N, C-alpha and C positions, 0 to 999 in steps of 0.2 A: 481517419484517425492517423495520428503521427507516431513515429517511433518513440518519441519522448513520452507518449501517453501509455505505452505498454509497461506493465509491472514486471519485476524480476520473475523469471520462469515462463513468461508468455512469449509466444512466437508470432511472427507476422511475415507476410509476403510483401516485398517492396513493389509499390505501384508506380511511384514517380519520385524524383529527387527534389523537385521544386527549386533547385539552384540553377544558376547559369554561369557560364564562364569558367574561370580557373577553379573555383570551389567545387563545382559539379565534377569537373575532370578529376580532381584530387580524390573525391569520395568514390568515384567510379574506379579509379586506379587501385583503391584499397579493397575492391571486390564487392562494393555495394552497388548493384545494378538492378534495374527493373526485372522482376520475376524471381529474384533470389530470396530464400527464406532466411530471416534473422531471428535470433532468440536473445532476449535481454537476460544477461547473467546477473548483473547488479547495477545499482545506482548509488553514487556517492551520497553521503548524508545531506549535502546541500543541493543535490540534484545534478551536479556537474563534476566529473563526466559520467556518461552512461557507457557501461561495458556490454558489448554484444558479441554473440558467437555467429560468425558468418564464414561460409566456405571452409570450415575446419580450423579456424583460428579465432582468437579473441581480439576485438578491436574496441578501442575507447574513442568515443565521439563526444564533442562538446554538446551541451544541451541545446544550444542554438542550431547546431547542425542537425541533431536528432529531431528537432521540432519542424524541420523543413522536409523530412523524408516521410512521404505518405505510404502507409502500409494498410493491409487488410488482415484481420485475424485469421489464423490457420487453425 
């Protein structure tokens, strides 16, 4: 399952980022790393962006970025 598939209020544990190169590095620099728990706070009306709570702060991700992050339900 991907981060994009989680509904507001649901949490997941990051399994893999599915990206490579500078995009993966950017996402990891923002605190989204394998093993960390993320919680979806809200999704914009058209699905872009997705706001998540990770490591004590809120982060907005584009839906294409969120669709590449593999998670498992917590």
